[in-house]
mmCIF file of the C-alpha atoms, coordinates in Angstrom:
data_MODEL
# 
_entry.id   MODEL 
# 
loop_
_atom_site.group_PDB 
_atom_site.id 
_atom_site.type_symbol 
_atom_site.label_atom_id 
_atom_site.label_alt_id 
_atom_site.label_comp_id 
_atom_site.label_asym_id 
_atom_site.label_entity_id 
_atom_site.label_seq_id 
_atom_site.pdbx_PDB_ins_code 
_atom_site.Cartn_x 
_atom_site.Cartn_y 
_atom_site.Cartn_z 
_atom_site.occupancy 
_atom_site.B_iso_or_equiv 
_atom_site.pdbx_formal_charge 
_atom_site.auth_seq_id 
_atom_site.auth_comp_id 
_atom_site.auth_asym_id 
_atom_site.auth_atom_id 
_atom_site.pdbx_PDB_model_num 
ATOM 1  C CA . MET A 1 1  ? 0.000   0.000  0.000   1.00 0.00 ? 1  MET A CA 1 
ATOM 2  C CA . LYS A 1 2  ? 1.325   3.381  -0.953  1.00 0.00 ? 2  LYS A CA 1 
ATOM 3  C CA . LYS A 1 3  ? 1.889   5.751  1.944   1.00 0.00 ? 3  LYS A CA 1 
ATOM 4  C CA . GLY A 1 4  ? 1.168   9.397  1.443   1.00 0.00 ? 4  GLY A CA 1 
ATOM 5  C CA . LYS A 1 5  ? -0.717  12.342 2.742   1.00 0.00 ? 5  LYS A CA 1 
ATOM 6  C CA . VAL A 1 6  ? -4.276  11.607 3.798   1.00 0.00 ? 6  VAL A CA 1 
ATOM 7  C CA . ARG A 1 7  ? -6.865  13.417 1.707   1.00 0.00 ? 7  ARG A CA 1 
ATOM 8  C CA . THR A 1 8  ? -9.480  14.901 3.997   1.00 0.00 ? 8  THR A CA 1 
ATOM 9  C CA . PHE A 1 9  ? -12.893 15.955 2.775   1.00 0.00 ? 9  PHE A CA 1 
ATOM 10 C CA . GLN A 1 10 ? -11.973 19.627 3.033   1.00 0.00 ? 10 GLN A CA 1 
ATOM 11 C CA . SER A 1 11 ? -8.674  19.271 1.206   1.00 0.00 ? 11 SER A CA 1 
ATOM 12 C CA . GLY A 1 12 ? -10.336 17.139 -1.465  1.00 0.00 ? 12 GLY A CA 1 
ATOM 13 C CA . LEU A 1 13 ? -13.137 19.646 -1.942  1.00 0.00 ? 13 LEU A CA 1 
ATOM 14 C CA . ARG A 1 14 ? -10.639 22.494 -2.150  1.00 0.00 ? 14 ARG A CA 1 
ATOM 15 C CA . GLU A 1 15 ? -8.686  20.607 -4.821  1.00 0.00 ? 15 GLU A CA 1 
ATOM 16 C CA . ASP A 1 16 ? -11.783 19.495 -6.755  1.00 0.00 ? 16 ASP A CA 1 
ATOM 17 C CA . SER A 1 17 ? -13.189 23.052 -6.702  1.00 0.00 ? 17 SER A CA 1 
ATOM 18 C CA . LYS A 1 18 ? -10.357 24.136 -8.971  1.00 0.00 ? 18 LYS A CA 1 
ATOM 19 C CA . ASP A 1 19 ? -12.124 22.260 -11.783 1.00 0.00 ? 19 ASP A CA 1 
ATOM 20 C CA . PRO A 1 20 ? -14.724 24.640 -13.316 1.00 0.00 ? 20 PRO A CA 1 
ATOM 21 C CA . GLU A 1 21 ? -17.102 21.824 -14.287 1.00 0.00 ? 21 GLU A CA 1 
ATOM 22 C CA . PHE A 1 22 ? -16.984 20.296 -10.795 1.00 0.00 ? 22 PHE A CA 1 
ATOM 23 C CA . LYS A 1 23 ? -17.509 23.713 -9.240  1.00 0.00 ? 23 LYS A CA 1 
ATOM 24 C CA . LYS A 1 24 ? -20.539 24.401 -11.458 1.00 0.00 ? 24 LYS A CA 1 
ATOM 25 C CA . HIS A 1 25 ? -22.218 21.095 -10.563 1.00 0.00 ? 25 HIS A CA 1 
ATOM 26 C CA . PHE A 1 26 ? -21.326 21.452 -6.888  1.00 0.00 ? 26 PHE A CA 1 
ATOM 27 C CA . GLN A 1 27 ? -22.967 24.890 -6.754  1.00 0.00 ? 27 GLN A CA 1 
ATOM 28 C CA . GLU A 1 28 ? -26.089 23.589 -8.528  1.00 0.00 ? 28 GLU A CA 1 
ATOM 29 C CA . GLU A 1 29 ? -26.417 20.767 -6.007  1.00 0.00 ? 29 GLU A CA 1 
ATOM 30 C CA . ARG A 1 30 ? -25.793 23.161 -3.140  1.00 0.00 ? 30 ARG A CA 1 
ATOM 31 C CA . GLN A 1 31 ? -28.671 25.382 -4.316  1.00 0.00 ? 31 GLN A CA 1 
ATOM 32 C CA . ALA A 1 32 ? -30.971 22.352 -4.665  1.00 0.00 ? 32 ALA A CA 1 
ATOM 33 C CA . LEU A 1 33 ? -30.081 21.251 -1.130  1.00 0.00 ? 33 LEU A CA 1 
ATOM 34 C CA . LYS A 1 34 ? -30.759 24.745 0.266   1.00 0.00 ? 34 LYS A CA 1 
ATOM 35 C CA . LEU A 1 35 ? -34.182 24.727 -1.406  1.00 0.00 ? 35 LEU A CA 1 
ATOM 36 C CA . ALA A 1 36 ? -35.001 21.251 -0.081  1.00 0.00 ? 36 ALA A CA 1 
ATOM 37 C CA . MET A 1 37 ? -33.963 22.282 3.436   1.00 0.00 ? 37 MET A CA 1 
ATOM 38 C CA . LYS A 1 38 ? -36.172 25.400 3.246   1.00 0.00 ? 38 LYS A CA 1 
ATOM 39 C CA . ILE A 1 39 ? -39.153 23.329 2.057   1.00 0.00 ? 39 ILE A CA 1 
ATOM 40 C CA . ALA A 1 40 ? -38.613 20.845 4.904   1.00 0.00 ? 40 ALA A CA 1 
ATOM 41 C CA . GLU A 1 41 ? -38.380 23.700 7.409   1.00 0.00 ? 41 GLU A CA 1 
ATOM 42 C CA . LEU A 1 42 ? -41.604 25.304 6.154   1.00 0.00 ? 42 LEU A CA 1 
ATOM 43 C CA . ARG A 1 43 ? -43.437 21.966 6.135   1.00 0.00 ? 43 ARG A CA 1 
ATOM 44 C CA . ASN A 1 44 ? -42.314 21.334 9.695   1.00 0.00 ? 44 ASN A CA 1 
ATOM 45 C CA . GLN A 1 45 ? -43.578 24.773 10.773  1.00 0.00 ? 45 GLN A CA 1 
ATOM 46 C CA . LYS A 1 46 ? -46.975 23.992 9.234   1.00 0.00 ? 46 LYS A CA 1 
ATOM 47 C CA . GLY A 1 47 ? -47.113 20.567 10.902  1.00 0.00 ? 47 GLY A CA 1 
ATOM 48 C CA . LEU A 1 48 ? -46.913 18.690 7.611   1.00 0.00 ? 48 LEU A CA 1 
ATOM 49 C CA . SER A 1 49 ? -45.025 15.451 7.216   1.00 0.00 ? 49 SER A CA 1 
# 
């Protein structure tokens, strides 16, 4: 097994974010997640499941 520096999530994300295509898709997914979280929050406030 090759020994080397451990790639943490943060360091991997930082490295992957240098790729414009990755960054674009990551931002799209981030926006979708924010919207889903807001919908879940509003549904919870209204007592909906």
